[in-house]
C-alpha positions as CSV (number, residue, x, y, z in Angstrom):
1,M,-49.1,-49.1,-5.3
2,I,-47.7,-45.5,-4.1
3,E,-47.0,-42.9,-7.6
4,L,-45.8,-39.8,-7.7
5,E,-46.6,-37.5,-10.8
6,F,-44.9,-34.8,-11.6
7,H,-46.9,-31.8,-13.8
8,G,-45.6,-28.2,-12.2
9,A,-42.3,-26.9,-11.6
10,A,-40.6,-29.6,-13.2
11,G,-37.5,-28.6,-14.5
12,E,-38.9,-25.1,-13.9
13,T,-40.2,-22.7,-11.1
14,T,-43.6,-21.9,-11.4
15,G,-46.6,-23.1,-11.2
16,S,-46.1,-26.3,-9.0
17,M,-48.4,-29.3,-9.0
18,H,-47.2,-32.8,-7.8
19,L,-49.7,-35.8,-7.7
20,L,-49.7,-38.7,-5.5
21,H,-51.6,-41.3,-6.7
22,F,-52.3,-44.7,-3.8
23,D,-55.4,-46.9,-3.9
24,G,-56.9,-45.2,-6.3
25,L,-57.6,-41.4,-5.0
26,S,-55.2,-38.9,-6.4
27,V,-54.1,-35.6,-4.3
28,A,-52.1,-33.0,-5.5
29,L,-49.4,-31.7,-3.5
30,D,-50.4,-27.5,-4.5
31,C,-51.7,-26.6,-7.4
32,G,-50.0,-23.4,-8.4
33,L,-50.0,-20.9,-11.7
34,F,-47.6,-21.0,-14.6
35,Q,-46.0,-17.4,-15.5
36,G,-44.1,-16.5,-18.7
37,R,-44.6,-15.9,-21.8
38,R,-48.8,-15.8,-22.3
39,T,-49.7,-18.0,-25.3
40,E,-46.9,-20.8,-23.3
41,A,-48.6,-20.1,-19.8
42,R,-52.0,-19.8,-20.5
43,D,-51.8,-23.6,-22.5
44,K,-50.1,-24.9,-19.0
45,N,-52.4,-23.0,-16.5
46,L,-55.5,-24.7,-19.2
47,A,-54.2,-28.5,-19.2
48,F,-54.3,-30.4,-15.9
49,P,-52.7,-34.0,-15.3
50,L,-55.9,-35.4,-15.0
51,P,-59.4,-34.7,-15.5
52,P,-60.2,-32.0,-12.2
53,E,-63.3,-33.7,-10.7
54,K,-61.3,-37.3,-10.5
55,L,-58.9,-35.6,-8.0
56,S,-59.5,-36.2,-4.2
57,T,-57.9,-33.4,-2.3
58,V,-55.4,-30.4,-2.6
59,L,-52.6,-30.1,0.5
60,L,-51.5,-26.6,0.6
61,S,-48.3,-25.8,1.0
62,H,-48.6,-21.6,1.4
63,A,-50.2,-18.9,-0.5
64,H,-47.6,-17.9,-3.1
65,I,-49.5,-17.8,-6.5
66,D,-46.9,-20.0,-8.1
67,H,-48.1,-22.8,-5.5
68,S,-51.8,-21.8,-5.6
69,G,-53.2,-19.7,-8.1
70,N,-54.5,-22.0,-9.9
71,I,-57.4,-23.2,-7.7
72,P,-59.6,-21.3,-8.8
73,G,-58.9,-22.9,-12.2
74,L,-59.3,-26.0,-11.2
75,V,-62.2,-25.3,-9.4
76,R,-64.0,-24.1,-12.4
77,R,-63.0,-27.1,-14.1
78,G,-64.7,-29.7,-11.5
79,F,-62.6,-30.2,-8.6
80,A,-65.1,-29.9,-6.0
81,G,-63.0,-31.2,-2.8
82,P,-61.3,-30.0,0.7
83,I,-58.1,-28.4,0.0
84,Y,-56.3,-28.3,3.6
85,A,-53.8,-25.9,4.8
86,T,-52.4,-23.4,7.8
87,P,-54.7,-21.1,8.8
88,P,-52.7,-17.8,7.5
89,T,-52.4,-19.6,4.4
90,C,-56.7,-19.9,4.7
91,D,-56.3,-16.0,4.6
92,L,-53.7,-15.5,2.4
93,C,-55.2,-17.2,-0.1
94,D,-58.9,-15.5,0.9
95,V,-57.6,-12.3,-0.9
96,M,-55.2,-13.7,-3.4
97,L,-57.1,-15.5,-5.6
98,A,-59.7,-12.6,-5.7
99,D,-56.8,-10.8,-6.8
100,S,-55.5,-13.3,-9.3
101,A,-59.1,-13.6,-10.4
102,H,-59.2,-10.2,-11.2
103,I,-55.9,-9.9,-12.8
104,Q,-57.1,-12.8,-15.3
105,E,-60.4,-10.5,-15.8
106,E,-58.8,-7.3,-16.9
107,D,-56.1,-9.3,-19.3
108,A,-58.8,-11.3,-20.8
109,R,-60.6,-7.7,-21.5
110,F,-57.1,-6.0,-23.0
111,W,-56.5,-8.9,-25.0
112,N,-60.0,-8.8,-26.4
113,E,-60.4,-4.9,-27.0
114,N,-57.0,-4.7,-28.1
115,R,-55.0,-7.8,-29.6
116,A,-58.2,-10.1,-31.0
117,Q,-58.6,-9.5,-34.7
118,R,-60.9,-12.0,-35.0
119,S,-63.7,-13.7,-32.7
120,T,-61.9,-16.6,-32.8
121,D,-59.4,-14.6,-31.3
122,R,-60.8,-13.8,-28.4
123,I,-60.3,-15.3,-24.8
124,E,-61.6,-16.4,-21.2
125,P,-60.3,-15.7,-18.4
126,L,-58.5,-18.8,-16.5
127,Y,-61.4,-18.1,-13.9
128,T,-63.1,-15.3,-12.5
129,L,-63.7,-13.8,-8.8
130,A,-66.8,-16.1,-8.8
131,D,-64.4,-19.4,-9.1
132,A,-62.1,-17.5,-6.8
133,R,-65.1,-17.4,-4.3
134,A,-66.6,-20.6,-4.9
135,S,-63.0,-22.1,-4.0
136,Q,-62.5,-20.4,-0.8
137,R,-65.1,-22.4,0.7
138,L,-63.6,-25.8,0.0
139,F,-60.7,-24.5,1.8
140,R,-60.1,-26.4,5.6
141,K,-57.9,-24.9,7.9
142,V,-55.3,-26.9,9.4
143,P,-52.9,-26.2,12.8
144,Y,-48.9,-26.4,12.3
145,G,-47.9,-30.4,13.2
146,E,-50.9,-31.1,13.7
147,P,-52.1,-34.7,12.2
148,V,-55.4,-34.8,9.6
149,E,-56.6,-37.8,7.8
150,F,-57.6,-36.7,4.9
151,A,-58.2,-40.3,3.1
152,P,-58.9,-43.4,4.4
153,G,-54.9,-44.9,5.4
154,L,-53.1,-40.9,4.7
155,T,-52.5,-38.7,6.7
156,A,-50.7,-35.4,6.4
157,R,-48.9,-32.4,9.4
158,W,-48.0,-28.8,8.3
159,L,-44.6,-28.1,9.9
160,E,-43.2,-24.3,9.4
161,A,-40.9,-23.6,6.8
162,G,-40.5,-20.2,7.4
163,H,-40.3,-19.1,3.5
164,I,-44.0,-16.7,4.2
165,L,-46.6,-16.4,6.4
166,G,-48.5,-20.3,6.7
167,S,-45.9,-21.8,4.7
168,A,-45.5,-24.9,5.7
169,C,-43.3,-28.6,4.3
170,L,-45.9,-31.3,4.2
171,L,-45.1,-34.4,6.2
172,V,-47.2,-37.4,4.1
173,A,-48.1,-40.4,5.5
174,I,-49.0,-43.6,3.6
175,H,-50.5,-46.4,6.3
176,R,-49.8,-49.6,4.9
177,S,-48.6,-52.9,6.5
178,R,-45.0,-50.6,6.5
179,P,-45.6,-46.9,7.1
180,V,-44.2,-44.8,3.8
181,H,-43.3,-41.2,4.4
182,L,-42.9,-38.9,2.2
183,L,-41.8,-34.6,3.0
184,Y,-42.4,-32.1,0.7
185,T,-40.7,-28.6,1.2
186,G,-43.3,-26.5,-1.0
187,D,-40.5,-23.2,-0.9
188,F,-38.1,-23.9,2.0
189,G,-37.2,-21.0,4.1
190,R,-34.3,-19.3,5.6
191,M,-33.0,-18.9,8.9
192,G,-32.3,-15.8,10.8
193,M,-34.9,-14.5,8.3
194,P,-36.7,-11.1,9.7
195,I,-40.1,-11.4,11.2
196,L,-41.3,-15.1,10.7
197,R,-39.9,-18.3,12.9
198,D,-36.7,-20.6,11.4
199,P,-37.6,-23.5,9.4
200,V,-37.7,-27.2,11.3
201,C,-34.1,-28.0,11.0
202,P,-33.5,-30.8,10.2
203,L,-36.3,-31.7,9.0
204,P,-37.9,-35.6,9.7
205,Q,-36.4,-38.3,8.8
206,V,-38.4,-39.7,5.8
207,D,-38.7,-42.2,3.0
208,Y,-39.5,-39.9,0.0
209,L,-38.2,-36.2,-0.6
210,I,-39.5,-33.5,-2.9
211,T,-37.7,-30.5,-2.4
212,E,-37.4,-26.9,-4.6
213,S,-33.7,-25.9,-5.0
214,T,-34.7,-22.4,-6.5
215,Y,-31.1,-20.8,-4.4
216,A,-29.4,-24.4,-4.3
217,D,-26.0,-23.3,-6.4
218,R,-25.6,-20.2,-4.7
219,R,-25.2,-18.4,-0.5
220,H,-27.6,-15.8,0.4
221,A,-25.9,-12.5,1.1
222,N,-26.5,-11.4,5.2
223,P,-29.2,-10.3,5.9
224,T,-27.9,-7.4,7.6
225,D,-25.7,-6.7,5.2
226,T,-28.9,-6.4,2.1
227,E,-30.5,-4.2,4.2
228,G,-27.9,-1.9,4.3
229,K,-27.6,-2.1,0.7
230,L,-31.4,-1.0,0.2
231,V,-30.7,1.6,2.4
232,A,-27.6,2.9,0.2
233,I,-29.4,2.5,-2.7
234,I,-32.6,4.6,-1.5
235,N,-30.0,7.5,-0.4
236,Q,-27.9,7.7,-3.4
237,T,-31.5,8.0,-5.5
238,R,-32.6,10.2,-3.2
239,A,-29.1,12.7,-3.3
240,A,-30.1,12.3,-7.0
241,G,-33.3,13.8,-7.2
242,G,-34.8,10.7,-8.5
243,K,-37.9,7.9,-7.1
244,V,-36.9,4.3,-6.2
245,I,-38.8,1.4,-8.2
246,I,-39.5,-1.9,-6.7
247,P,-41.4,-5.0,-7.9
248,A,-42.0,-6.9,-4.7
249,F,-44.8,-9.7,-4.2
250,S,-47.1,-8.5,-1.8
251,V,-46.8,-11.2,0.1
252,G,-43.6,-11.8,2.3
253,R,-41.5,-9.6,0.1
254,T,-43.6,-6.2,0.7
255,Q,-43.8,-6.9,4.4
256,T,-40.0,-7.8,4.5
257,I,-39.0,-4.2,2.9
258,V,-41.5,-2.5,4.8
259,Y,-40.4,-3.9,7.9
260,Y,-36.5,-3.5,7.4
261,L,-37.4,0.6,6.5
262,A,-39.5,0.9,9.6
263,Q,-36.6,-0.3,11.3
264,A,-33.8,1.9,9.5
265,V,-35.8,5.3,10.2
266,A,-36.8,3.9,13.9
267,E,-32.7,3.5,14.3
268,G,-32.1,6.9,12.3
269,R,-30.5,5.2,9.3
270,L,-33.3,6.5,6.9
271,S,-34.3,9.6,6.8
272,P,-38.0,9.6,6.6
273,L,-39.3,10.0,2.7
274,P,-42.5,9.8,1.3
275,I,-42.8,5.1,1.4
276,Y,-45.8,4.0,-1.0
277,V,-47.4,0.4,-0.8
278,D,-49.4,0.6,-4.1
279,S,-51.4,-2.7,-3.9
280,P,-54.7,-3.5,-2.8
281,L,-53.3,-6.9,-2.6
282,S,-50.5,-5.9,-0.2
283,A,-52.0,-3.4,1.9
284,G,-54.8,-6.5,2.3
285,A,-52.3,-9.3,2.5
286,T,-50.3,-7.3,5.7
287,E,-53.8,-6.3,7.5
288,I,-53.7,-10.4,7.5
289,F,-50.1,-10.3,9.0
290,K,-50.8,-7.9,11.4
291,K,-54.0,-11.0,12.3
292,H,-51.5,-13.7,12.7
293,P,-48.2,-12.5,15.2
294,E,-48.3,-15.9,16.8
295,C,-46.0,-16.4,13.7
296,Y,-43.9,-13.7,13.9
297,D,-40.3,-14.4,15.7
298,A,-38.9,-12.8,18.9
299,E,-36.7,-10.0,17.0
300,A,-40.1,-8.8,15.4
301,R,-42.7,-9.5,18.6
302,D,-40.6,-7.5,20.4
303,F,-40.3,-4.3,17.8
304,W,-43.5,-4.5,17.9
305,F,-44.4,-4.2,21.1
306,Q,-41.8,-0.7,21.0
307,Q,-43.5,1.0,17.9
308,G,-47.6,-0.6,18.3
309,D,-46.6,-2.1,14.6
310,I,-43.9,-3.8,12.5
311,F,-45.4,-2.2,9.3
312,G,-44.6,1.0,9.4
313,R,-47.1,2.7,10.2
314,G,-47.4,6.5,9.7
315,L,-44.4,5.9,7.3
316,V,-45.4,4.5,4.9
317,T,-49.0,5.3,2.9
318,Y,-50.9,2.0,1.6
319,I,-52.5,3.1,-1.9
320,T,-55.8,0.6,-2.5
321,D,-57.3,3.4,-5.3
322,A,-56.9,3.3,-9.0
323,E,-56.9,6.8,-8.9
324,Q,-54.6,7.3,-6.1
325,S,-52.4,5.2,-8.0
326,K,-52.0,7.1,-11.1
327,R,-51.5,10.6,-8.6
328,L,-48.4,8.8,-7.9
329,N,-47.5,9.6,-11.5
330,N,-47.1,13.7,-10.4
331,V,-44.4,12.8,-8.1
332,R,-41.5,14.7,-8.3
333,E,-40.1,14.4,-5.1
334,P,-37.9,11.8,-3.8
335,C,-39.9,9.1,-3.1
336,V,-40.3,4.8,-2.9
337,I,-42.9,2.6,-4.6
338,I,-43.1,-0.5,-3.9
339,A,-45.8,-2.7,-6.2
340,S,-46.6,-6.2,-7.8
341,A,-46.2,-8.1,-9.1
342,G,-43.2,-9.6,-8.3
343,M,-41.8,-10.5,-11.7
344,C,-43.5,-7.1,-13.3
345,E,-46.1,-9.5,-15.2
346,A,-48.9,-8.1,-14.0
347,G,-50.0,-5.5,-11.7
348,R,-49.6,-1.9,-10.7
349,I,-45.4,-2.5,-11.2
350,L,-45.9,-2.1,-14.7
351,H,-47.2,1.5,-15.0
352,H,-44.7,2.4,-12.5
353,L,-42.5,1.4,-15.0
354,K,-43.7,2.2,-17.8
355,N,-43.6,6.1,-16.6
356,N,-40.0,5.6,-15.1
357,V,-37.5,3.2,-16.7
358,E,-36.4,6.1,-19.5
359,N,-35.4,8.3,-16.6
360,E,-31.9,8.3,-15.5
361,D,-32.0,9.6,-12.3
362,N,-34.5,6.8,-11.1
363,T,-33.4,3.4,-9.8
364,V,-35.8,0.2,-10.1
365,V,-34.9,-2.4,-7.6
366,I,-34.9,-6.1,-8.0
367,V,-36.2,-8.0,-5.0
368,G,-36.9,-12.0,-6.2
369,F,-35.6,-13.9,-8.5
370,Q,-37.2,-13.7,-12.0
371,A,-38.4,-16.3,-13.7
372,Q,-36.7,-16.8,-17.3
373,H,-38.9,-15.4,-19.7
374,T,-40.5,-12.5,-17.4
375,L,-40.2,-8.7,-17.8
376,G,-38.4,-9.1,-14.3
377,R,-36.0,-11.1,-15.9
378,R,-35.3,-8.9,-18.7
379,I,-34.8,-6.0,-16.2
380,V,-32.4,-7.6,-14.5
381,E,-30.6,-9.1,-17.8
382,R,-30.6,-4.9,-18.4
383,R,-31.6,-5.1,-22.2
384,E,-31.2,-1.5,-23.7
385,E,-35.1,-2.1,-24.6
386,I,-37.9,-3.4,-22.8
387,K,-41.8,-4.1,-23.7
388,I,-44.3,-3.1,-21.3
389,L,-48.1,-3.2,-22.2
390,G,-47.3,-3.6,-25.4
391,R,-45.4,-0.5,-25.9
392,M,-41.0,-0.7,-25.6
393,Y,-39.1,1.9,-24.0
394,K,-35.8,2.2,-23.3
395,L,-34.2,1.1,-19.8
396,L,-32.4,4.2,-18.2
397,C,-32.4,3.7,-15.5
398,R,-30.2,2.5,-12.7
399,V,-31.2,-1.3,-11.9
400,E,-30.1,-2.8,-8.6
401,T,-30.3,-6.7,-7.7
402,V,-30.4,-6.8,-4.4
403,N,-30.5,-10.7,-4.0
404,G,-30.2,-10.9,0.0
405,L,-33.7,-10.6,0.5
406,S,-34.9,-14.2,-1.0
407,A,-37.0,-15.9,1.7
408,H,-35.7,-19.1,-0.2
409,A,-32.5,-21.0,1.6
410,D,-29.8,-21.3,-0.3
411,A,-27.1,-24.2,-0.4
412,A,-26.3,-23.6,3.4
413,D,-29.9,-24.0,4.8
414,F,-30.5,-26.6,2.4
415,A,-26.6,-28.6,3.5
416,R,-27.9,-27.8,7.1
417,C,-31.7,-28.9,7.0
418,L,-31.7,-31.8,4.2
419,G,-28.2,-33.2,5.3
420,P,-28.9,-35.1,8.2
421,I,-31.7,-36.8,6.6
422,A,-30.1,-37.8,3.0
423,K,-28.2,-40.5,4.2
424,G,-32.0,-42.2,5.2
425,L,-33.9,-41.3,2.1
426,R,-35.1,-44.4,-0.5
427,A,-35.1,-41.4,-2.9
428,A,-35.5,-37.4,-3.4
429,F,-37.4,-35.6,-6.4
430,V,-36.1,-32.4,-7.1
431,V,-37.9,-29.6,-8.6
432,H,-38.6,-26.0,-8.9
433,G,-35.4,-25.1,-10.2
434,E,-33.8,-24.1,-14.0
435,D,-31.0,-25.7,-15.4
436,R,-27.5,-24.1,-12.8
437,Q,-30.2,-25.1,-9.8
438,L,-31.5,-28.6,-10.0
439,P,-28.4,-30.0,-10.5
440,A,-27.0,-28.3,-7.8
441,M,-30.1,-30.0,-5.3
442,R,-29.0,-32.6,-6.4
443,D,-24.8,-32.3,-5.8
444,I,-26.2,-31.6,-2.1
445,L,-28.3,-35.1,-1.9
446,T,-25.4,-36.8,-3.1
447,A,-23.0,-35.6,-1.0
448,A,-24.6,-36.0,2.1
449,G,-25.5,-39.9,1.2
450,C,-28.5,-39.9,-0.7
451,R,-28.2,-42.6,-3.2
452,T,-31.3,-42.1,-5.2
453,V,-32.0,-38.3,-6.3
454,H,-34.7,-37.8,-9.6
455,I,-34.7,-34.5,-11.2
456,P,-38.1,-35.2,-13.4
457,A,-39.4,-33.9,-16.0
458,P,-43.0,-33.0,-16.8
459,G,-45.5,-35.9,-16.2
460,Q,-42.4,-38.4,-15.6
461,R,-44.3,-40.6,-12.3
462,F,-42.4,-43.2,-9.8
463,S,-42.9,-45.7,-8.6
464,L,-42.6,-45.6,-4.5
């Protein structure tokens, strides 16, 4: 019997983890970290759908923390099997999981020192740097397009997803008298976005599909228009004498923003100004982007040949040292500060927000999806007051949302790339979305001819 079991990102957008059960084996598609309300997220991150030592393999779509970030937790609790991913994803996870472990350790220390009232209130980190290093030894690099037999009767191929560096759709084949083919999109990218190659489109015909739906209910702005809006916001804020604060995911979003700004300066559309990327992880990830030009699209390769670097050499200051980061609080001239994390739940962005949101001359630019119950979502909703590091602050600064930078497919991309295979599907499963996105993705697939579309709940199983 072949079964699919949905654990994370079922009815929500974080903590991606889906299980394939086959002939006594259990294989995980991703192992992401839940993000949101502290207690709820912690409980979810500690709970796995089966004892980790009984899990055979992890097939990883990409390195974003909501897809990879609970791998060290899995290892801490007994998993010792292989983790397969593309070479860029393995390289990114090397720095990203270590960074996440540092955050887990610091979060536990802060809680124990400042919030725990009794010894029984004290918490252990979800995982440690040692756990992250132990998990890294389990990674196995798989080139795009190369079939890998990861268990008897099971093979997989990684296809370009165009979402972030190294991202892939997973094409899994279960070899029986009649082979069964399953495609998991991971996070599916957009056509015509900067730096990376486009996703495979249309996707190959399969029997079953698991698809994300993050932006299935809308159309993105044109990337060129988005770049123009970002430049206009910076110029307006500079004229007011303020700072531009951009919470951005360290992998993908930060590099795209820097690439846009470097192009704008090179073309004379933006006068040079101080630009700071304040994140050790972003700095490390950018170095990994430089290691993998084979993943660039033609435009990025051309800009690379012309400039020698597509990530702001001579224009952008990458900050890794904590003391350098603190000195940014004393900068009075207009500047751009890009810092992680993208949903404002942890990292150096919290310090920049608390030091800048009460100044009307400043602008916070939200450049990505903000999940429910995150600080980023509360900023987007323009709450009058927001809690940052245990204190309330008035949200007086300007808030701008620039959604066109999203690296997720929108409704048109899904229709273009999934529509051609919908009619031949035996069933589709829609994940990684919220109240509006999940049914919107179901409607796209149904309109394209898919007769059976499920929106699974956490813990729900389906026989294939």
